[in-house]
VOBA-1610 file (N, C-alpha, C; in pm, whole numbers, padded with zeros to 5 digits, always signed):
BEGIN
Unk-00911+01237-02265Unk-01032+01175-02320Unk-01019+01024-02315Unk-01130+00957-02287Unk-01131+00811-02290Unk-01149+00764-02432Unk-01088+00650-02466Unk-01109+00589-02595Unk-01258+00560-02613Unk-01305+00568-02737Unk-01449+00551-02764Unk-01502+00419-02710Unk-01423+00312-02727Unk-01468+00180-02683Unk-01483+00173-02532Unk-01411+00261-02460Unk-01418+00258-02314Unk-01528+00349-02259Unk-01596+00425-02347Unk-01699+00515-02299Unk-01830+00444-02271Unk-01846+00320-02318Unk-01969+00247-02291Unk-01989+00235-02141Unk-02106+00274-02095Unk-02135+00264-01953Unk-02116+00393-01878Unk-02047+00494-01937Unk-02039+00624-01871Unk-02176+00691-01879Unk-02210+00771-01779Unk-02342+00835-01779Unk-02371+00917-01904Unk-02271+00985-01958Unk-02291+01071-02074Unk-02167+01062-02160Unk-02181+01006-02280Unk-02065+00985-02365Unk-02015+01114-02429Unk-02091+01224-02415Unk-02053+01349-02479Unk-01980+01445-02385Unk-01949+01402-02264Unk-01874+01488-02173Unk-01769+01405-02100Unk-01673+01476-02045Unk-01573+01408-01964Unk-01636+01362-01832Unk-01603+01243-01787Unk-01659+01195-01660Unk-01608+01277-01543Unk-01688+01285-01438Unk-01648+01354-01317Unk-01544+01271-01242Unk-01483+01336-01141Unk-01387+01263-01058Unk-01453+01143-00991Unk-01576+01161-00942Unk-01646+01052-00876Unk-01671+00936-00973Unk-01705+00968-01097Unk-01730+00863-01196Unk-01601+00790-01232Unk-01492+00865-01247Unk-01363+00802-01274Unk-01324+00712-01158Unk-01340+00760-01035Unk-01302+00681-00918Unk-01385+00553-00908Unk-01514+00563-00936Unk-01599+00444-00928Unk-01557+00340-01030Unk-01532+00384-01152Unk-01490+00288-01254Unk-01350+00236-01225Unk-01262+00322-01175Unk-01126+00278-01142Unk-01128+00175-01030Unk-01213+00194-00930Unk-01220+00097-00822Unk-01270-00038-00873Unk-01371-00035-00958Unk-01421-00161-01014Unk-01312-00232-01094Unk-01238-00155-01174Unk-01129-00214-01252Unk-01021-00269-01161Unk-00981-00190-01061Unk-00874-00234-00970Unk-00915-00359-00894Unk-01041-00369-00858Unk-01091-00489-00790Unk-01074-00612-00879Unk-01112-00599-01005Unk-01098-00713-01097Unk-00950-00747-01118Unk-00868-00644-01137Unk-00725-00667-01155Unk-00666-00740-01035Unk-00706-00700-00915Unk-00651-00762-00794Unk-00678-00911-00792Unk-00798-00951-00829Unk-00828-01094-00831Unk-00751-01166-00942Unk-00730-01100-01054Unk-00648-01159-01159Unk-00504-01178-01112Unk-00452-01078-01040Unk-00315-01085-00991Unk-00300-01194-00885Unk-00400-01212-00802Unk-00395-01321-00705Unk-00374-01454-00776Unk-00451-01478-00882Unk-00437-01603-00957Unk-00301-01613-01025Unk-00256-01505-01087Unk-00127-01506-01155Unk-00013-01534-01058Unk-00016-01470-00944Unk+00093-01484-00847Unk+00097-01625-00790Unk-00018-01681-00763Unk-00023-01815-00704Unk+00014-01924-00804Unk-00023-01904-00930Unk-00013-02012-01027Unk+00113-02006-01113Unk+00172-01890-01129Unk+00286-01878-01220Unk+00415-01913-01148Unk+00504-01990-01209Unk+00634-02017-01147Unk+00713-01888-01125Unk+00792-01887-01020Unk+00875-01769-00991Unk+00967-01739-01108Unk+01019-01843-01173Unk+01102-01824-01291Unk+01237-01766-01260Unk+01291-01688-01353Unk+01424-01631-01337Unk+01425-01526-01226Unk+01527-01531-01143Unk+01544-01435-01034Unk+01671-01354-01061Unk+01658-01224-01058Unk+01772-01136-01080Unk+01784-01038-00963Unk+01906-00991-00939Unk+01929-00886-00840Unk+01926-00751-00910Unk+01875-00651-00839Unk+01871-00515-00893Unk+01978-00429-00825Unk+01942-00350-00726Unk+02039-00258-00663Unk+02145-00332-00583Unk+02109-00447-00524Unk+02204-00526-00447Unk+02153-00670-00444Unk+02232-00765-00392Unk+02191-00906-00396Unk+02065-00938-00316Unk+02022-00847-00228Unk+01899-00869-00152Unk+01777-00803-00217Unk+01799-00728-00325Unk+01692-00657-00397Unk+01661-00737-00523Unk+01556-00818-00517Unk+01532-00917-00621Unk+01412-00883-00709Unk+01416-00935-00831Unk+01303-00926-00922Unk+01287-01061-00990Unk+01164-01103-01014Unk+01137-01234-01073Unk+01050-01219-01198Unk+01031-01332-01266Unk+00939-01333-01379Unk+00798-01293-01337Unk+00760-01327-01215Unk+00626-01293-01167Unk+00610-01142-01155Unk+00710-01073-01096Unk+00704-00927-01087Unk+00680-00864-01224Unk+00760-00907-01322Unk+00752-00847-01455Unk+00620-00881-01524Unk+00578-01008-01512Unk+00454-01049-01577Unk+00333-00976-01520Unk+00328-00966-01388Unk+00214-00897-01325Unk+00211-00751-01365Unk+00327-00685-01364Unk+00326-00543-01400Unk+00280-00522-01543Unk+00328-00602-01636Unk+00285-00588-01774Unk+00135-00611-01788Unk+00083-00708-01716Unk-00061-00736-01720Unk-00141-00616-01668Unk-00100-00562-01555Unk-00175-00450-01496Unk-00166-00326-01584Unk-00047-00297-01633Unk-00033-00182-01723Unk-00126-00194-01843Unk-00135-00312-01901Unk-00220-00332-02018Unk-00367-00311-01984Unk-00409-00362-01869Unk-00550-00349-01827Unk-00584-00203-01801Unk-00496-00130-01735Unk-00523+00010-01705Unk-00521+00093-01833Unk-00425+00069-01919Unk-00413+00146-02043Unk-00538+00129-02130Unk-00593+00008-02132Unk-00713-00016-02214Unk-00833+00063-02163Unk-00844+00077-02032Unk-00960+00145-01974Unk-00940+00296-01961Unk-00816+00337-01934Unk-00785+00479-01909Unk-00660+00517-01987Unk-00669+00529-02118Unk-00548+00547-02199Unk-00475+00679-02178Unk-00541+00779-02118Unk-00472+00907-02097Unk-00405+00917-01961Unk-00427+00819-01875Unk-00371+00826-01740Unk-00222+00794-01741Unk-00149+00858-01653Unk-00009+00823-01633Unk+00004+00696-01550Unk+00123+00640-01551Unk+00144+00513-01480Unk+00289+00507-01433Unk+00307+00466-01307Unk+00441+00444-01252Unk+00443+00306-01189Unk+00532+00222-01237Unk+00543+00085-01186Unk+00682+00057-01131Unk+00688-00039-01041Unk+00814-00077-00976Unk+00918-00124-01076Unk+00875-00200-01176Unk+00972-00266-01265Unk+00996-00192-01396Unk+00897-00120-01447Unk+00910-00059-01579Unk+00899+00093-01578Unk+00900+00152-01458Unk+00911+00296-01449Unk+00786+00374-01488Unk+00808+00496-01538Unk+00700+00590-01560Unk+00654+00594-01705Unk+00523+00611-01722Unk+00464+00642-01851Unk+00388+00773-01834Unk+00402+00866-01929Unk+00338+00997-01913Unk+00187+00988-01923Unk+00122+01093-01872Unk-00024+01097-01879Unk-00077+01228-01829Unk-00208+01232-01807Unk-00274+01353-01759Unk-00260+01366-01608Unk-00352+01437-01542Unk-00340+01460-01398Unk-00368+01335-01315Unk-00419+01231-01380Unk-00439+01103-01312Unk-00313+01018-01328Unk-00273+00952-01219Unk-00156+00864-01225Unk-00180+00741-01138Unk-00149+00626-01194Unk-00155+00499-01123Unk-00016+00462-01073Unk-00012+00403-00954Unk+00113+00355-00895Unk+00098+00206-00865Unk+00197+00128-00908Unk+00188-00018-00894Unk+00317-00077-00841Unk+00304-00160-00738Unk+00409-00256-00703Unk+00350-00394-00728Unk+00398-00464-00830Unk+00335-00591-00867Unk+00353-00700-00763Unk+00471-00703-00700Unk+00497-00798-00590Unk+00575-00722-00484Unk+00507-00684-00378Unk+00578-00623-00266Unk+00611-00736-00168Unk+00740-00763-00157Unk+00784-00879-00080Unk+00844-00986-00169Unk+00917-00940-00273Unk+00973-01035-00369Unk+01068-01135-00303Unk+01145-01091-00206Unk+01236-01183-00138Unk+01158-01295-00070Unk+01044-01262-00012Unk+00958-01366+00045Unk+00911-01463-00064Unk+00868-01409-00178Unk+00821-01493-00287Unk+00929-01591-00331Unk+01051-01540-00349Unk+01161-01624-00394Unk+01191-01736-00294Unk+01172-01706-00166Unk+01205-01801-00061Unk+01086-01882-00011Unk+00976-01873-00079Unk+00860-01955-00044Unk+00786-01910+00080Unk+00803-01783+00119Unk+00734-01729+00237Unk+00603-01665+00189Unk+00488-01714+00234Unk+00359-01666+00182Unk+00315-01534+00243Unk+00392-01430+00221Unk+00359-01297+00271Unk+00408-01196+00169Unk+00329-01178+00063Unk+00357-01080-00041Unk+00225-01012-00075Unk+00233-00907-00155Unk+00111-00837-00192Unk+00132-00760-00321Unk+00022-00718-00381Unk+00023-00622-00490Unk-00039-00493-00440Unk+00021-00380-00474Unk-00033-00249-00440Unk-00064-00173-00568Unk-00189-00127-00581Unk-00232-00050-00698Unk-00311+00071-00649Unk-00268+00190-00688Unk-00328+00313-00637Unk-00346+00412-00751Unk-00463+00476-00757Unk-00487+00584-00853Unk-00488+00716-00780Unk-00415+00815-00835Unk-00414+00949-00779Unk-00463+01049-00884Unk-00509+01162-00835Unk-00545+01274-00923Unk-00480+01399-00867Unk-00389+01457-00943Unk-00317+01573-00893Unk-00238+01544-00767Unk-00191+01422-00752Unk-00112+01382-00637Unk-00193+01336-00518Unk-00325+01345-00524Unk-00411+01303-00413Unk-00466+01163-00442Unk-00463+01074-00344Unk-00512+00938-00369Unk-00663+00934-00388Unk-00706+00860-00490Unk-00849+00840-00517Unk-00893+00699-00484Unk-00815+00602-00531Unk-00851+00460-00518Unk-00727+00382-00481Unk-00741+00288-00392Unk-00630+00201-00356Unk-00677+00059-00334Unk-00600-00035-00386Unk-00630-00177-00371Unk-00503-00251-00334Unk-00512-00335-00233Unk-00403-00424-00192Unk-00453-00566-00204Unk-00381-00647-00282Unk-00416-00787-00300Unk-00318-00875-00226Unk-00371-00967-00145Unk-00291-01065-00072Unk-00315-01201-00138Unk-00221-01247-00221Unk-00245-01372-00294Unk-00260-01495-00205Unk-00201-01492-00087Unk-00193-01614-00006Unk-00313-01628+00087Unk-00378-01520+00122Unk-00505-01525+00193Unk-00623-01518+00096Unk-00594-01479-00029Unk-00701-01457-00125Unk-00784-01335-00092Unk-00721-01234-00031Unk-00793-01115+00014Unk-00764-00995-00076Unk-00867-00913-00094Unk-00853-00784-00162Unk-00906-00677-00068Unk-00817-00589-00023Unk-00855-00476+00059Unk-00859-00354-00032Unk-00969-00280-00027Unk-00984-00170-00122Unk-01045-00048-00055Unk-01013+00069-00111Unk-01062+00195-00056Unk-01080+00295-00169Unk-01180+00382-00149Unk-01200+00496-00237Unk-01215+00620-00150Unk-01146+00727-00187Unk-01146+00846-00103Unk-01289+00895-00075Unk-01317+00910+00052Unk-01447+00957+00094Unk-01556+00852+00095Unk-01523+00728+00055Unk-01624+00622+00048Unk-01590+00504+00137Unk-01484+00513+00215Unk-01451+00408+00309Unk-01362+00299+00252Unk-01333+00201+00336Unk-01249+00087+00300Unk-01327-00041+00326Unk-01301-00142+00244Unk-01374-00268+00258Unk-01279-00386+00239Unk-01319-00497+00296Unk-01254-00626+00277Unk-01364-00730+00264Unk-01374-00789+00144Unk-01481-00888+00117Unk-01618-00831+00154Unk-01643-00710+00110Unk-01771-00641+00132Unk-01797-00607+00278Unk-01700-00627+00364Unk-01712-00587+00504Unk-01643-00452+00523Unk-01719-00356+00572Unk-01661-00223+00595Unk-01551-00231+00700Unk-01440-00165+00672Unk-01331-00156+00768Unk-01342-00022+00840Unk-01364-00026+00968Unk-01381+00097+01044Unk-01322+00079+01183Unk-01214+00151+01209Unk-01150+00146+01339Unk-01223+00237+01436Unk-01245+00190+01558Unk-01307+00276+01659Unk-01201+00371+01716Unk-01245+00460+01804Unk-01149+00555+01862Unk-01132+00533+02012Unk-01167+00413+02058Unk-01150+00382+02200Unk-01003+00377+02236Unk-00964+00426+02352Unk-00823+00421+02393Unk-00769+00278+02392Unk-00648+00261+02344Unk-00583+00131+02337Unk-00447+00138+02404Unk-00415+00035+02479Unk-00284+00025+02542Unk-00186-00044+02447Unk-00060-00005+02454Unk+00043-00076+02378Unk+00075-00210+02441Unk+00049-00227+02569Unk+00078-00354+02636Unk-00005-00467+02575Unk+00065-00570+02533Unk-00002-00685+02473Unk-00037-00668+02327Unk-00003-00553+02270Unk-00037-00525+02131Unk+00077-00564+02038Unk+00048-00560+01906Unk+00147-00589+01802Unk+00163-00466+01713Unk+00287-00430+01685Unk+00321-00322+01593Unk+00406-00381+01481Unk+00371-00350+01358Unk+00449-00398+01244Unk+00549-00294+01198Unk+00659-00342+01143Unk+00753-00253+01077Unk+00824-00333+00968Unk+00908-00265+00892Unk+00987-00329+00787Unk+01129-00278+00792Unk+01220-00356+00736Unk+01359-00313+00727Unk+01374-00207+00620Unk+01485-00137+00624Unk+01522-00042+00520Unk+01604-00119+00417Unk+01533-00177+00320Unk+01597-00274+00232Unk+01617-00402+00310Unk+01743-00438+00336Unk+01770-00557+00418Unk+01842-00518+00548Unk+01841-00389+00581Unk+01908-00343+00703Unk+01808-00275+00796Unk+01838-00275+00927Unk+01752-00200+01019Unk+01756-00051+00988Unk+01643+00017+01001Unk+01641+00161+00980Unk+01698+00234+01103Unk+01749+00354+01084Unk+01805+00429+01197Unk+01702+00449+01308Unk+01735+00402+01427Unk+01642+00408+01539Unk+01565+00280+01562Unk+01586+00181+01476Unk+01514+00054+01483Unk+01533-00013+01620Unk+01658-00022+01665Unk+01684-00088+01792Unk+01619-00016+01909Unk+01627+00117+01908Unk+01564+00194+02016Unk+01413+00177+02015Unk+01354+00166+01897Unk+01210+00145+01884Unk+01169+00011+01944Unk+01243-00094+01910Unk+01214-00226+01966Unk+01226-00225+02118Unk+01332-00164+02167Unk+01353-00161+02312Unk+01241-00086+02383Unk+01202+00030+02327Unk+01099+00110+02391Unk+00965+00038+02392Unk+00933-00032+02285Unk+00808-00107+02282Unk+00814-00228+02374Unk+00930-00294+02379Unk+00945-00407+02471Unk+00925-00363+02615Unk+00973-00243+02649Unk+00954-00190+02785Unk+00806-00169+02816Unk+00725-00156+02711Unk+00581-00138+02727Unk+00504-00267+02701Unk+00577-00380+02697Unk+00516-00513+02673Unk+00443-00519+02540Unk+00499-00450+02440Unk+00442-00448+02305Unk+00538-00521+02212Unk+00484-00605+02125Unk+00565-00691+02038Unk+00573-00635+01897Unk+00691-00644+01835Unk+00714-00595+01700Unk+00723-00714+01604Unk+00665-00697+01486Unk+00672-00798+01381Unk+00735-00736+01256Unk+00827-00808+01193Unk+00888-00769+01065Unk+00864-00884+00969Unk+00774-00864+00871Unk+00730-00978+00790Unk+00766-00969+00642Unk+00811-00852+00595Unk+00870-00851+00462Unk+00787-00795+00349Unk+00675-00729+00379Unk+00598-00660+00275Unk+00540-00534+00337Unk+00601-00419+00306Unk+00555-00294+00364Unk+00410-00264+00331Unk+00370-00293+00208Unk+00230-00274+00168Unk+00136-00347+00261Unk+00162-00474+00281Unk+00073-00558+00361Unk+00081-00521+00509Unk+00200-00486+00555Unk+00216-00446+00695Unk+00132-00323+00728Unk+00133-00223+00639Unk+00053-00103+00661Unk-00096-00134+00647Unk-00132-00212+00546Unk-00273-00242+00521Unk-00337-00319+00635Unk-00258-00401+00706Unk-00316-00479+00816Unk-00375-00389+00924Unk-00317-00272+00944Unk-00369-00181+01046Unk-00511-00137+01010Unk-00534-00112+00881Unk-00669-00075+00837Unk-00770-00186+00864Unk-00723-00310+00859Unk-00809-00425+00883Unk-00822-00460+01031Unk-00761-00380+01118Unk-00768-00406+01261Unk-00675-00514+01309Unk-00573-00544+01231Unk-00476-00647+01265Unk-00347-00580+01309Unk-00333-00560+01438Unk-00220-00486+01492Unk-00261-00343+01523Unk-00189-00284+01614Unk-00227-00151+01664Unk-00158-00039+01587Unk-00054-00072+01510Unk+00016+00030+01432Unk+00126-00033+01349Unk+00185+00048+01263Unk+00295+00001+01178Unk+00373+00121+01127Unk+00501+00097+01098Unk+00584+00205+01044Unk+00682+00148+00943Unk+00719+00232+00847Unk+00821+00196+00748Unk+00917+00315+00734Unk+01038+00290+00686Unk+01141+00395+00690Unk+01130+00503+00584Unk+01055+00480+00475Unk+01049+00581+00370Unk+00923+00561+00287Unk+00840+00665+00276Unk+00718+00654+00196Unk+00749+00657+00048Unk+00684+00567-00026Unk+00688+00565-00172Unk+00548+00530-00219Unk+00487+00612-00304Unk+00351+00580-00348Unk+00339+00448-00423Unk+00447+00406-00488Unk+00446+00276-00555Unk+00421+00164-00453Unk+00492+00171-00342Unk+00484+00066-00241Unk+00369+00084-00143Unk+00341+00210-00106Unk+00256+00234+00011Unk+00131+00316-00016Unk+00114+00366-00139Unk+00001+00454-00166Unk-00133+00392-00135Unk-00156+00272-00183Unk-00286+00206-00162Unk-00309+00180-00014Unk-00206+00133+00057Unk-00223+00100+00198Unk-00248+00223+00283Unk-00183+00335+00249Unk-00207+00459+00323Unk-00351+00505+00306Unk-00404+00497+00183Unk-00544+00533+00162Unk-00637+00441+00240Unk-00605+00313+00245Unk-00684+00219+00325Unk-00691+00262+00471Unk-00576+00299+00527Unk-00574+00340+00667Unk-00658+00466+00688Unk-00641+00565+00602Unk-00722+00686+00613Unk-00870+00653+00611Unk-00912+00574+00513Unk-01054+00548+00494Unk-01112+00455+00600Unk-01027+00379+00666Unk-01073+00295+00778Unk-01079+00371+00909Unk-01038+00497+00907Unk-01042+00578+01029Unk-00915+00575+01109Unk-00807+00521+01052Unk-00679+00521+01119Unk-00608+00654+01104Unk-00491+00663+01167Unk-00413+00787+01168Unk-00282+00761+01093Unk-00246+00853+01005Unk-00119+00848+00932Unk-00035+00965+00980Unk+00089+00937+01021Unk+00172+01039+01085Unk+00314+01039+01029Unk+00373+01157+01025Unk+00517+01174+01007Unk+00574+01220+01141Unk+00703+01253+01143Unk+00762+01304+01267Unk+00684+01424+01322Unk+00630+01506+01230Unk+00567+01632+01270Unk+00421+01618+01309Unk+00365+01500+01296Unk+00226+01480+01333Unk+00145+01420+01220Unk+00012+01422+01234Unk-00077+01356+01140Unk-00079+01428+01006Unk-00104+01352+00901Unk-00110+01407+00765Unk-00236+01358+00697Unk-00289+01440+00607Unk-00394+01397+00517Unk-00329+01358+00385Unk-00389+01265+00315Unk-00330+01222+00190Unk-00201+01146+00214Unk-00102+01168+00127Unk+00023+01096+00135Unk+00125+01168+00223Unk+00210+01094+00293Unk+00329+01156+00353Unk+00424+01201+00242Unk+00518+01289+00274Unk+00620+01326+00175Unk+00700+01204+00130Unk+00731+01200+00002Unk+00807+01089-00053Unk+00944+01083+00014Unk+00984+00964+00055Unk+01114+00944+00118Unk+01115+00962+00268Unk+01006+01012+00326Unk+01001+01035+00469Unk+00950+00912+00544Unk+01006+00883+00663Unk+00949+00775+00743Unk+00807+00813+00787Unk+00723+00711+00799Unk+00587+00739+00844Unk+00534+00624+00927Unk+00429+00658+01001Unk+00367+00566+01097Unk+00218+00568+01073Unk+00153+00451+01083Unk+00008+00444+01085Unk-00033+00379+01216Unk-00150+00418+01267Unk-00188+00369+01398Unk-00339+00370+01417Unk-00383+00281+01505Unk-00520+00286+01556Unk-00538+00419+01628Unk-00651+00488+01610Unk-00667+00620+01674Unk-00647+00619+01824Unk-00685+00510+01890Unk-00676+00504+02036Unk-00536+00485+02089Unk-00440+00456+02001Unk-00301+00437+02044Unk-00205+00530+01972Unk-00258+00616+01884Unk-00171+00694+01796Unk-00077+00788+01872Unk-00127+00856+01973Unk-00043+00953+02043Unk+00075+00885+02112Unk+00049+00778+02186Unk+00157+00711+02258Unk+00256+00647+02162Unk+00205+00581+02059Unk+00294+00514+01964Unk+00377+00616+01888Unk+00317+00728+01852Unk+00391+00833+01781Unk+00505+00886+01867Unk+00479+00906+01995Unk+00583+00955+02086Unk+00700+00858+02093Unk+00669+00729+02106Unk+00774+00627+02112Unk+00856+00626+01983Unk+00788+00633+01870Unk+00852+00626+01739Unk+00941+00748+01714Unk+00890+00867+01743Unk+00968+00989+01721Unk+01093+00989+01809Unk+01080+00946+01932Unk+01197+00940+02020Unk+01300+00841+01967Unk+01253+00729+01914Unk+01345+00630+01858Unk+01419+00687+01737Unk+01346+00757+01649Unk+01410+00819+01533Unk+01515+00920+01577Unk+01487+00992+01685Unk+01579+01096+01731Unk+01711+01038+01783Unk+01710+00912+01826Unk+01834+00853+01876Unk+01936+00833+01766Unk+01890+00833+01640Unk+01982+00808+01529Unk+02041+00936+01472Unk+01997+01051+01522Unk+02045+01178+01466Unk+02177+01221+01528
//
């Protein structure tokens, strides 16, 4: 049940809102939060920097401040929803769960590299409903709602299905922490043989989301995590892109911990073949 103060504006205060009504209100909230986070990330000092799992796995005052802010905003609007955040872990809830990475690309933030993002995603029963990716340095908010498409600054994101060559194209990827993922070298070599260039920029969220915006022909990361990638995966789906694991295309989320690839529909088959072969070299 929603708190009484939060029921204002629902179509009928005497019944539980439908999934569509929850998704619409969640998207509006996530949109506002994204713009708030853009301002917080740009304006707040990085502050104290600490290492977590290893010296390359960093957390800052900005990570913690943003997560606390987002948790508070979501809790006020949807007090029964569960929440999982990068820095403060899980909070219990009903079948709805929010996933947040307050700063994806913290190492970039610490080093003054303007390529970080916030990922905020709402799921219901494990299925993505709403996803928002905020890019503080471009001032962009990319957002999607299941079945309603993806947008950037009110411009619909829609990938065509025309065949695309890998030659002359750009594919994004990310390291596995601070190390190359198994098959990374073979992947680079195979794409280079096809005159395709690889970029590693330091924010898996943003790397995946760029494909939905038509920036690059595909992207891959070594392990799916809804905290890091949930919003971006929904963006790709709703923009008409393809999300794949080793076994082929998937609807919704890839399995947690599994490597995955997103691609423009016109290049998905060829890129998937190259990627799967590269992964196989590490077995």
